[in-house]
VEXVO-681211 format. One record per residue (C-alpha): residue in three letters; x, y, z. Coordinates in steps of 0.001 Angstrom, whole numbers, padded with zeros to 6 digits, always signed. Layout:
REM VEXVO-681211
alaXYZ/...
This chain:
REM VEXVO-681211
met+014855+034888+044993/leu+015315+033445+041504/ser+018832+032309+042310/asn+017527+030638+045461/tyr+014833+028844+043435/leu+017473+027651+040980/lys+019677+026296+043773/ile+016775+024412+045351/ala+015691+023066+041976/trp+019195+021854+041169/arg+019596+020211+044592/asn+016297+018362+044191/leu+017254+017137+040734/lys+020529+015808+042147/arg+018936+014351+045267/gln+016356+012365+043306/arg+018787+011037+040697/leu+016711+008072+039497/phe+013485+010046+039090/ser+015347+012951+037489/phe+017112+010592+035087/leu+013891+008818+034093/asn+012082+012115+033599/leu+014980+013553+031646/leu+015379+010501+029414/gly+011643+010177+028747/leu+011273+013847+027867/ala+014405+013841+025684/ile+013365+010757+023711/gly+009828+012107+023311/met+011014+015509+022092/ala+013645+014025+019751/ala+011111+011599+018240/cys+008626+014419+017798/leu+011235+016584+016056/leu+012239+013764+013697/ile+008639+013066+012743/leu+007870+016762+012293/glu+010855+017148+009963/tyr+009483+014410+007720/val+005951+015821+007944/gln+007177+019335+007155/phe+009028+018055+004103/glu+005981+016182+002816/arg+003675+019150+003396/gly+006131+021636+001915/phe+005807+020579-001708/asp+005396+023525-004108/asp+005651+025973-001235/phe+008246+028036-003104/his+005757+029321-005692/glu+004986+032935-004816/lys+001379+032732-006020/lys+000747+029239-004644/glu-002527+030206-002964/arg-003998+031063-006373/ile-002572+028211-008483/phe-004914+025317-009215/arg-004531+022220-011355/val-007615+021150-013295/lys-008509+017534-012541/gln-010787+015824-015045/asp-013346+013044-014523/arg-014799+011181-017484/phe-018114+009323-017366/asn-019525+006617-019621/his-023227+005727-019441/gly-023523+007729-016236/glu-020684+005925-014448/leu-017261+007294-013613/ser-014782+005653-016011/thr-011514+007574-015494/glu-010129+010142-013097/trp-007409+012083-014895/ala-004734+014232-013314/gly-003959+015238-016875/gly-007066+015795-018943/cys-007735+017507-022239/ala-005659+020516-023317/ala-008702+022526-024442/val-009847+023303-020892/gly-006967+025677-020161/phe-007179+027542-023455/glu-010966+027876-023294/ala-010967+028940-019640/lys-008476+031735-020340/ala-010410+032901-023385/asn-013864+032897-021761/leu-013534+033313-017999/pro-012126+036613-016689/glu-011181+035021-013353/val-008265+033271-015107/glu-005293+035607-014808/ala-002947+033193-016585/phe-002686+029502-017398/thr-000146+026972-018571/thr-000623+023568-020143/leu+002023+020855-019851/his+002464+017578-021707/lys+004987+015103-020321/gln+007503+013310-022521/lys+010489+011050-022086/ala+013418+011950-024300/leu+017009+011105-025057/phe+019163+014237-024790/ser+022281+014323-026923/val+025012+016965-026990/glu+028025+015816-028996/asp+029165+012583-027274/lys+026983+013048-024186/his+023734+011091-024123/ala+021221+010758-021284/arg+017679+009495-020941/met+015523+012238-019373/glu+012292+011132-017761/asp+010648+014488-016990/val+010487+016641-020102/tyr+007430+018860-020566/phe+005998+020730-023500/ala+004846+023964-021839/thr+002830+026944-023041/glu+004521+030337-023035/asp+002870+031729-019881/leu+004532+029093-017714/phe+006540+031705-015813/lys+003466+033819-015092/val+001989+030882-013192/phe+004993+029209-011556/ser+007861+030922-009743/tyr+010748+029272-011565/lys+013613+031744-011384/leu+015278+032384-014736/ile+019034+032744-014479/ser+019269+033435-018206/gly+016626+034277-020783/asp+013437+036326-021064/pro+010413+034760-019313/gln+008054+036342-021865/gln+009904+034969-024896/ala+011732+031827-023753/leu+008992+029369-024829/lys+007295+031399-027520/glu+008917+029957-030634/pro+008917+026335-031867/phe+011906+024141-031057/thr+013050+026221-028114/met+013658+024924-024607/val+014372+025991-021039/ile+016565+023782-018852/pro+017456+023741-015130/glu+020994+024758-014219/ser+021830+021177-013132/val+020983+019900-016630/ala+022947+022790-018172/lys+026061+021847-016167/arg+025592+018171-017019/phe+025702+018774-020769/phe+027650+022045-021131/gly+029814+022236-018013/glu+030839+025825-017326/val+030057+026961-020887/asp+027070+029315-021266/pro+024274+027111-022722/met+022229+030018-024115/gly+021774+029588-027839/lys+023253+026096-027824/thr+021266+023140-029160/ile+020259+019806-027631/gln+019131+016975-029876/leu+016123+014964-028711/asp+015688+011300-029619/gly+018307+011589-032340/gln+015974+013745-034416/glu+014940+017357-033662/asn+017336+020023-032394/tyr+016071+022421-029708/arg+017707+025765-028998/val+018287+026674-025350/thr+016518+030004-024725/gly+016489+029951-020928/val+018116+028476-017859/ile+016167+028249-014615/gln+017506+027891-011117/asp+016929+024418-009707/pro+013747+024662-007597/pro+014604+025679-004001/gly+012135+023194-002537/pro+010336+019936-003327/ser+007674+019922-006018/his+005173+017499-007517/leu+006807+018418-010848/his+010362+017188-011284/ile+011827+019093-014229/asp+014482+017991-016728/ala+013416+020511-019381/phe+010552+022645-020681/leu+009951+022525-024448/ser+007859+025125-026232/phe+004267+023965-026644/glu+004276+025634-030043/thr+006471+022759-031225/phe+003815+020227-030243/arg+001076+022438-031646/gly+002902+022495-034987/trp+002606+018725-035174/glu-000948+018585-033799/pro-002774+021889-034579/asp-006096+020642-033154/val-004694+019863-029719/ile-005822+023156-028154/thr-009443+022686-029229/ser-009796+018964-028565/trp-011959+017936-025608/gln-011396+014217-026199/trp-007590+014033-026160/asp-006397+013556-022591/gly-003002+013486-020931/phe-002355+017246-020557/leu-001751+018966-017207/ser-003550+022308-017025/tyr-002748+024882-014315/leu-004778+028037-013754/leu-003671+031173-011936/leu-006892+032683-010644/ala-007281+036399-010017/glu-007113+037585-006439/asn-010289+037204-004345/thr-011717+034621-006750/asp-013982+032073-005091/pro-012705+028705-006406/leu-016073+026959-005947/ala-017994+029663-007814/phe-015355+029647-010549/leu-015525+025863-010851/glu-019277+026036-011433/lys-018703+028506-014264/leu-015976+026284-015713/asn-018220+023223-015850/gln-020981+025323-017414/leu-018495+026430-020064/val-017650+022792-020801/gln-021311+021984-021344/glu-021677+024953-023687/lys-018654+023929-025725/glu-018883+020137-025680/gly-022251+019204-024145/glu-023873+018196-027428/asn-021042+015815-028365/leu-020965+014340-024871/thr-024703+013634-025008/gln-024305+011984-028403/tyr-021816+009494-026976/asp-023738+009048-023693/ser-020713+010366-021870/asp-019849+013308-019664/met-016889+015131-018170/lys-016534+017092-014947/phe-013658+019212-013756/his-012300+019858-010265/leu-009715+022289-008947/gln-006724+020998-007020/ala-004723+023554-005057/val-001122+023136-006176/arg+000097+022589-002602/asp-002423+019759-002090/ile-001365+017731-005106/his+001583+015862-003599/leu-000309+014398-000645/asn-003840+014154-001998/ser-003693+013143-005636/asp-003332+009691-007198/tyr-004963+009711-010610/met-004157+008704-014155/ala-001262+010588-015785/glu+000158+012095-012604/ala+003391+013972-013214/glu+005104+011956-010472/thr+004244+009294-007941/asn+002821+011373-005134/gly+002932+010978-001374/asp+000309+009621+000996/gly-001600+012255+002945/glu-003158+009689+005292/ala+000266+008320+006212/val+001571+011817+006936/asn-001471+012558+009108/met-000962+009312+011006/leu+002694+010160+011636/ser+001663+013591+012891/leu-000680+011850+015303/ile+002130+009546+016427/ala+004318+012590+017157/ile+001568+013983+019404/phe+001091+010581+021068/ile+004785+010213+021853/leu+005004+013708+023305/leu+001888+013094+025394/ile+003342+009850+026724/ala+006557+011673+027694/trp+004611+014446+029462/ile+002430+011882+031233/asn+005598+010217+032535/tyr+006666+013528+034025/ile+003314+014076+035722/asn+003194+010524+037046/leu+006713+010482+038441/ser+006477+013985+039874/thr+003212+013373+041704/ala+004378+009938+042852/arg+007411+011401+044604/ser+005412+014323+046010/ile+005199+012656+049455/arg+008961+012792+049756/arg+008839+016562+049401/ala+005909+017046+051751/arg+008088+018026+054714/glu+009902+020601+052578/val+006557+022126+051596/gly+005320+022088+055201/leu+008445+023794+056542/arg+008437+026438+053811/lys+004774+027209+054420/thr+005327+027617+058167/thr+008117+030107+057399/gly+005754+032193+055258/ala+005971+030801+051720/ser+002763+031295+049732/asn+001138+028844+047337/gly+002112+031077+044423/gln+005782+031004+045437/leu+005729+027233+045777/ile+004014+026812+042407/ser+006645+029090+040847/gln+009383+026985+042446/phe+008053+023705+041102/leu+007338+025124+037631/leu+010917+026410+037553/glu+012141+022901+038327/ser+009994+021599+035471/phe+011431+024270+033177/met+015016+023395+034158/leu+014433+019705+033498/asn+012784+020462+030160/ile+015699+022679+029083/ile+018183+019902+029837/ala+015890+017423+028070/ala+015638+019767+025067/ile+019433+019966+024772/leu+019670+016182+024966/ala+016780+015871+022475/leu+018657+018000+019932/thr+021667+015724+020355/leu+019530+012604+019824/tyr+017888+014297+016843/gln+021272+014817+015165/ile+022365+011256+015929/phe+019264+009558+014541/arg+018477+011964+011684/pro+020604+009987+009137/tyr+018554+006886+009947/leu+015300+008750+009319/ile+016672+010128+006041/glu+017592+006615+004920/val+014254+005090+005902/ser+011898+007888+004824/gly+013715+009059+001697/thr+013803+012690+002860/pro+016635+014528+001049/ala+019665+015073+003285/ala+019842+018668+002081/phe+016408+019421+003515/ser+016704+021220+006844/phe+013936+021421+009383/trp+015552+024411+011045/val+015674+026834+008114/his+011978+027557+008618/pro+011167+030019+011430/val+008025+028032+012220/ser+010245+025063+013171/trp+011939+027072+015902/leu+008528+028258+017071/ile+007339+024634+017290/phe+010438+023683+019267/leu+009986+026642+021625/leu+006298+025812+022128/met+007227+022194+022790/leu+009639+023358+025494/leu+007287+025871+027098/leu+004167+023711+026893/gly+006097+020744+028242/ser+007373+022793+031151/phe+003979+024337+031893/leu+001491+021555+031154/ala+003571+018699+032531/gly+004717+020698+035552/leu+001468+022453+036416/tyr-000425+019586+038049/pro+002510+018366+040173/ala+003120+021987+041237/phe-000480+022366+042446/val-000367+018986+044207/leu+002834+019826+046071/ser+001781+023363+046991/ser-001578+022160+048354/phe-000120+020178+051275/gln-001196+021489+054707/pro+001755+022179+057068/ala+000044+020711+060175/ala-000781+017432+058482/val+002676+017188+056966/leu+004558+017837+060208/lys+002336+015374+062116/gly+003216+012739+059505/thr-000436+012068+058656/ile-000292+013006+054947/ser-000544+010272+052329/gly-000541+010059+048590/gly-004273+010622+048431/lys-006856+008582+046544/lys-007239+011242+043853/gly-003520+011246+043097/ile-003407+007459+042925/lys-006415+007355+040583/leu-004855+009992+038354/arg-001586+008062+038106/lys-003463+004870+037299/gly-005527+006676+034683/leu-002420+008098+033053/val-000710+004691+032990/ile-003787+003245+031297/phe-003773+006098+028777/gln-000059+005607+028011/phe-000311+001911+027354/ala-003577+002250+025451/leu-001764+004556+023029/ser+001132+002094+022843/ser-001258-000773+022005/leu-002857+001308+019267/leu+000548+002032+017754/ile+001627-001617+017805/ala-001651-002774+016251/gly-001262-000101+013565/thr+002329-001130+012835/leu+001344-004789+012489/thr-001539-003908+010182/val+000577-001795+007838/tyr+003259-004492+007696/gln+000863-007406+007166/gln-001183-005579+004499/leu+002028-004787+002648/gln+003156-008435+002842/tyr-000304-009547+001725/met-000145-007370-001392/lys+003408-008457-002204/ser+002589-012163-001845/met-000797-012206-003607/asp-001005-013883-007002/leu-000908-011128-009626/gly-001946-013343-012509/val+001474-012848-014122/lys+004906-014338-013534/leu+007597-011748-012828/glu+010556-013783-011573/gln+013614-014078-013872/arg+012168-011486-016261/leu+014637-008751-017161/ile+013243-005411-018351/val+015320-003373-020795/arg+014231+000139-021703/gly+013638+000491-025441/pro+015826+002803-027534/met+014743+006414-027983/ala+017182+007587-030676/ile+016062+005769-033801/asp+016565+006078-037536/ser+015330+004495-040762/leu+017259+001294-039995/tyr+015535+000759-036652/arg+013244-002109-037708/ser+016013-004154-039252/arg+018227-003499-036236/gln+015476-004627-033893/asp+015000-007847-035871/ile+018724-008584-035698/tyr+018802-007713-031994/tyr+015855-010048-031346/glu+017495-012917-033241/asn+020866-012408-031536/leu+019284-012490-028072/leu+017542-015799-028749/lys+020831-017338-029897/asn+021973-017222-026279/pro+021087-020555-024619/his+020230-018781-021349/ile+017528-016611-022987/ser+014300-018425-023797/gln+011862-015612-024691/val+011887-011921-025699/ala+008867-009605-025898/phe+008237-005947-026755/ser+005481-003781-025243/ser+004425-000202-024529/ser+004020-000995-020844/ile+004981-003694-018352/pro+003470-004879-015052/gly+004122-002197-012472/asp+004221+000614-015041/pro+001086+002814-015360/thr-000274+002522-018880/asn-001611+006113-018828/asn-003323+005139-022086/asn-007089+005099-022468/ala-009032+004149-025557/gly-012468+005758-025694/gly-015484+004876-027809/ile-014783+001123-027829/arg-017949-000674-028944/arg-019259-003313-031292/trp-018849-002498-034941/gly-022016-000878-036217/ala-023282+000043-032754/asp-024349+003592-031993/ala-021627+005940-030739/ser-023529+006319-027465/glu-022624+002690-026646/gly-018894+003463-026570/asn-016771+002495-023552/thr-013430+003578-022171/val-010734+000977-021530/glu-007010+000999-020894/phe-004836-000368-023661/val-001361-001769-024164/trp+000618-002203-027373/met+002456-005533-027460/asp+004005-008123-029711/his+003211-011832-029911/gly+005659-012776-027133/tyr+004315-010641-024274/ile+001407-012853-023129/asp+003465-016072-023177/leu+006513-014506-021537/tyr+004485-013308-018534/asn+002467-016563-018373/ile-000879-014795-018725/pro-003536-017478-019348/val-005505-017206-022601/val-009041-018219-021596/ala-010577-018067-025092/gly-009341-017715-028662/arg-005633-017374-029366/asn-002582-015188-028842/phe-001131-012827-031444/asp+000830-014627-034171/pro+003561-012942-036250/asn+002752-015338-039106/his-000713-013790-039402/phe-000056-010541-041286/thr-003581-009348-040449/asp-002944-009428-036688/thr-002119-005714-036739/asn-005910-005245-037070/thr-006757-007572-034205/val-007132-007130-030456/ile-007143-009218-027308/leu-009265-008207-024292/asn-009104-009185-020659/gln-012134-010689-018941/ser-013207-007337-017465/gly-013178-005841-020947/val-015436-008625-022199/ala-017957-007929-019437/leu-017807-004181-020061/leu-018728-004656-023718/gly-021772-006696-022735/phe-020712-010253-023644/ser-021713-013087-021329/thr-018679-015338-021818/pro-015197-014920-023309/glu-016117-017326-026105/asp-018987-015066-027201/ile-016672-012190-028151/ile-014198-014207-030212/gly-014495-013180-033867/gln-016517-010040-033067/glu-015518-006758-034709/leu-015073-003568-032647/his-014635+000159-033178/phe-011152+001208-032078/trp-010311+004871-032806/gly-012308+004754-036026/glu-010768+001464-037161/lys-012420-001918-037461/val-010554-004461-035355/lys-011281-008137-034774/val-011223-009855-031370/ile-009028-012964-031585/gly-008514-013750-027893/val-009397-013157-024256/ile-006832-013261-021456/gln-007391-013750-017761/asp-007579-010595-015670/tyr-004224-009796-014101/asn-002893-006947-011984/his-000952-004648-014260/lys-000502-002169-011416/ser-000122-002548-007672/leu-002810-004115-005545/lys-003521-000691-004091/val-005737-000131-007143/ser-008258-002490-008692/gly-007784-003948-012133/arg-009470-002286-015109/pro-010883-003401-018448/thr-007941-003613-020852/ile-007512-004074-024579/cys-004266-005265-026174/arg-003199-004372-029714/tyr-000509-006033-031739/trp+002492-003952-032791/pro+006052-005319-032641/tyr+008006-002097-033260/leu+008809+001221-031569/leu+007824+000014-028125/ser+009097+001295-024791/phe+010027-001931-023017/gln+011809-005163-023833/ser+011065-008139-021563/ile+013592-010992-021526/leu+013076-014364-019820/leu+016383-015565-018356/asp+017812-018847-017201/pro+019199-018243-013669/his+022458-020060-014532/asn+025442-017902-015544/leu+023331-014824-014830/asn+026157-012287-014793/glu+027463-013499-018149/thr+023967-013364-019635/leu+023398-009819-018370/ser+026730-008698-019859/phe+025792-010347-023153/ile+022420-008533-023257/glu+024030-005156-022582/lys+026670-005682-025277/thr+024053-006861-027797/tyr+021859-003832-027038/gln+024678-001327-027444/glu+025719-002876-030743/ala+022151-002742-032072/phe+021217+000704-030751/pro+024298+002940-030507/asn+024016+006279-028673/asn+021153+004884-026571/pro+021958+004480-022864/tyr+021395+000936-021626/glu+019002+000664-018701/ala+017766-002622-017252/tyr+016141-004019-014096/phe+014268-007109-013010/ala+010487-007160-013369/asp+009685-008270-009810/glu+011927-005560-008297/tyr+010398-002967-010609/phe+006857-004014-009683/asn+007627-003843-005962/arg+008879-000268-006323/gln+005222+000692-006152/tyr+005256-000358-002492/leu+008390+001602-001594/ser+006480+004415+000124/asp+004434+001834+002079/gln+007623+000059+003167/arg+009095+003334+004342/phe+005928+004214+006211/ser+005886+000778+007863/lys+009489+001173+009077/val+008958+004710+010349/phe+005673+003752+012019/gly+007293+000730+013671/ala+010383+002602+014895/phe+008383+005336+016584/ser+005929+002838+018046/ile+008862+001136+019763/leu+009982+004525+021097/ala+006510+005156+022502/ile+006609+001833+024371/leu+010128+002583+025623/ile+009030+005936+027050/ala+005964+004387+028668/cys+008131+001672+030235/leu+010516+004279+031626/gly+007579+005767+033482/leu+006402+002338+034580/phe+009900+001567+035879/gly+009868+004754+037932/leu+006392+004123+039335/ala+007278+000548+040253/ser+010433+001764+041984/tyr+008434+004354+043893/ala+005729+001858+044895/leu+008368-000536+046194/ser+010064+002157+048247/arg+006723+002992+049885/arg+005908-000664+050584/ser+009364-001793+051654/lys+008329-002316+055300/glu+005216-004237+054215/met+007362-006520+052057/gly+009810-007008+054943/ile+007007-008031+057300/arg+005477-010386+054718/lys+008857-011991+054149/val+009415-012484+057886/leu+005974-014135+058039/gly+006944-016626+055333/ala+006104-015065+051970/asn+008458-016229+049203/val+009960-014197+046335/thr+007358-015358+043788/gln+004457-014358+046046/leu+005965-010931+046753/thr+006716-010311+043076/thr+003162-011300+042118/leu+001689-009094+044833/ile+003459-005947+043658/ser+003173-006674+039922/arg-000544-007490+040018/glu-001678-003880+040353/phe+000327-002715+037322/ile-000589-005747+035235/leu-004285-005055+035829/leu-003775-001488+034586/ile-002114-002728+031401/val-004865-005288+030808/leu-007427-002514+031197/ala-005428-000329+028781/asn-005615-003066+026149/val-009317-003644+026776/ile-009870+000031+025966/ala-007377+000300+023100/leu-007947-002810+021042/pro-011613-002149+020099/leu-010498+001309+018953/ala-007673-000351+017033/gly-010166-002687+015374/trp-012256+000234+014200/gly-009202+002131+012921/ile-007782-000921+011141/ser-011116-001600+009452/glu-011338+002003+008256/trp-007758+001988+006921/leu-008117-001346+005121/ser-011359-000214+003474/his-009293+001963+001117/phe-007633-001101-000452/pro-009468-003058-003162/tyr-007382-006104-002204/arg-007025-006368+001550/met-006135-008949+004134/asp-008625-010367+006591/met-008553-008938+010103/his-007039-011780+012110/trp-007284-012151+015890/thr-003469-012057+016110/leu-003606-008339+015266/phe-005114-007824+018711/leu-003389-010608+020647/ile+000164-009648+019668/pro-000033-006027+020947/phe-001609-007263+024174/val+000990-009988+024779/leu+003928-007824+023686/ile+003047-004903+025951/leu+002219-007251+028812/leu+005598-009003+028509/val+007555-005759+028251/ala+005683-004303+031223/met+006167-007452+033304/leu+009899-007460+032578/thr+010077-003782+033521/ile+008190-004260+036800/ser+009646-007642+037692/ser+013198-006366+037442/gln+012389-004017+040318/thr+010072-006229+042369/phe+012382-009262+042168/lys+015268-007153+043448/ala+013156-005760+046309/ala+011745-009179+047191/asn+015268-010565+047584/thr+016323-007753+049912/asn+017035-008760+053499/pro+013933-007776+055567/val+016236-006445+058283/glu+017099-003530+055920/ala+013453-002433+055868/leu+012595-003142+059540/arg+015709-002069+061427/ser+014120+001265+062444/glu+010920-000326+063763/
């Protein structure tokens, strides 16, 4: 019987070539798109999945409050919390504290700038599942000036030579002995590792670090004992903080609260000060997951629509089989088998499309090429469920419709499509195009918000500014070398200004100054502000307006004890106007500093975050960034000159440079990727919906061919016939947009509410999806109706 079912199924697929092709193509595109999206989603949700104890690892997030208001949310807070929690709370099985550094690694003639170097406490390997290839996990980070490196770093500096016991010089100063080599992490992590340095080294320089509750910037990870309730533990942790530091916090009218972040949640749900890396966007990943479901639903709806639409053509087959004794169950089995066969073919084609378009997704989304969706057993389960659910859910309704036909009615020729079937098909078409409208509106919103942020006035000028990373290997001659370097740069006629700073626009400062207040004021009046070290050239080079007072001046030797605030900082300290604060003296880390100027607020970071009160201090040496204002003429020669001048001034320091506007826009890279991915899959959704619409239009025309022939004989022209047939589908698409666009408006409003700087919701966001889908649908339908309307009426009426 099964073989007979297969033969019948195959014959029907061949007999109805157009419908079979449209069903097959729609299902294949839908499944391939779903697989591509799920690969990206699985990668983003798989961060830190390789840690064996991941369910029990939590990072301690810290919130600081001033005068009852939240002032800073730290990913990396004070170091004391980890040490005190381990010493006082039995639920803490182990902990590790990390402090991120940037360092220049030197081994003989090999030099490289390493961006992700961490001082780490000795129990690192009790918390995280980094696999040691060489070394003892209990001893590797116990002694000062020891380090553990990944195998990729070991090969980079030592080749095939065993690195154990060898030394690496950092920043041209201290030598660290390699006491361990770890295997490169087998999966993505929110911590990218170039090296772990023993925390005892840092503790030797700063003995009070482990007891300080006011020194932030340390990442603390706790491994909680099994069966520990995180919420109950967190309550105990915050009580401990009040016991240890409550009195001091009250004195300064401040407070601090801690939260636990599950290690696997960090990548998609954490964007705070001093993050280890720039993390992903959980909302974007959730939206893409929703798109995957939408696309698959649209593909399945196509199958249901086309299968039920052509059910009349198979009515005689059903009638004859029932009169020869076939039961409803046998017929349902037959039609489900056909659905299964079509889905298997579609699945094979989907895998082919997946392989073809995967490189494009990798390029657009930034997913590593080495990442494989199929190495995880759950991926195969998802694919199998997609196949089985598609076969069952999409095929079930058509199977029941076909098997329900009554033999007598069929053989008399009195059966029709039925009002219920027509209403269902119309409802599904509306649902398909409503989803498509939502996707287009979402794509437009993401794109326009991104363009809005990129085009908005930042309050600084970034064009033609070259950023050069400052040297890391320095010696006693550094200051004189920097002076010579500065003078030599300005001798070039195509260089007009040079400035040095600890941070640049687009680079997180990750520096907070607490306790800022008027000199002589009570400590409880202290405030927390961000701060930037800079020389006298920074403000002029970036064209930041000085609204009161003056800029730093190298001819004023006392300017090292002066500060400049932005307008938000002036308001935070309680002054009515910028002029009022000029000449005032402030507490800054126990020093008395004088306010000499106020600058206009500008966006130091992306427009995804609001600007903050900022204080600038003068210091022309040992700064991380060099900003150089260039003349656009002879640019290549100027860039070569800068590189040569840098290498002469700072030997053994790798030269690294980029343009300020490109660097600033890197902050929007993930948004650009999301916009492209969102847009590409939205187009696929419309394509699949139009495939179904094409099939339904073709079916409707075949049923109304005699009507069109009669109308043409009676004088109807091509335009009238095309309008007649198209009108029904156009009304459905209009109704789909009427339903979808208010939902889109609500969703857009909710999404934009997360941005401190956001575009206005313009009416074009709703008109464009409507017009675009209407045009595409009209072209799809008209291509069929125009062809049918031009057919000789004799072809349709010859049998009458």
